[in-house]
N, C-alpha and C positions, 0 to 999 in steps of 0.2 A: 727228870726226877719224878717218881710216882709215889703218891701217898694214898693209902687206903684207910678209911675210917672203919674199923671192924664192926661187924654186925652186932656184937655185944655192947658196944658203946652207945649210950642213950643220949648224951648231950655233949656239945662242944662249945667252946667260946675262946676268945682271944685270937691273935693273929696266927695263921696256919703256916707261915713261912714261905720260902722260895721253892715252889714246885711248879710243874707244868701240867699235872694231871691229878685230879682228886676223884675218889669214889667214896660216896657216903653210903653206908650199909642200910639194910632194910629196917633195922630197929631204931634208927635215930629218931628221937622225938623232940629234940630241942637244939636250935642253932642260935648262938648268941650274937653279940654285936661285933661288927668289923672283922669278921673271921678271915677275910681275904685281903686285908690291908697288907701292903708290901708284897703281894703276889703278882709281880710284874710279868712273869713268864707263864702264868697259868693260862692254858688255852682250852682245856676240857674239864668239865665237872659232870660226874655221873651221880645222879640222885636216885637210889633204888626204892625209896619209900613212897607211900601214898601221902599226899600233902594234907589230907584230912586228919592224919594222925600226928602231924608235926607242928611244932611252934617255932616259927622263924622270925626273929627280930627284924623289924623293918629296916634297921641299919646294918644288917648282917653283911651286906656287900658295899657299904659306904667305904670309900678310899680304896676300892678295888680298881686300880688304874687300867686294867686290861679287860674290863667287863664287856665292852662293846665288841671285842675280838674273841671272846671266850664262848665256846659252844656249851650249852646246858643240855644234857641228855636226861630225859625223864621217862617214866613209863607212859606208853601211848594213852592210856586212860586218864593221865594227869596233865596233859598238855594244856587244855583250856583253863583248868584251874590255876596252873602255874602261870600262865600268861596274864591272869587277872590279879595276881598277888603283887602288892607294891614292892616287896623286896627284890623281885626279879625284873623290874621294869627296865633296867639298864642292859639286859641281855638282848642282843639283836637276833641271835640264833638259838632257838629252842627246838630240839628234835626228839623224836621217839627213840627209845632204846631198841 
């Protein structure tokens, strides 16, 4: 199952449901709490935005049971910043788009 968060959408919150692939658009500016809870099959997240433009709650990935197996794809220029952000500490694999 694939779910794309449209470029027009600026903020999201609440659980995102049972999918295995997410793509967050370039215009997202806010991600709320526990958005990946109950996403046991999720194995790839693509974040197209620059992290300096986005507010991500530190608990955004709390209760995301598959976080250590999920690959986080981010723009090459954002890898170091992403690795330093508390909300992404559970991801074992962060790669460039």
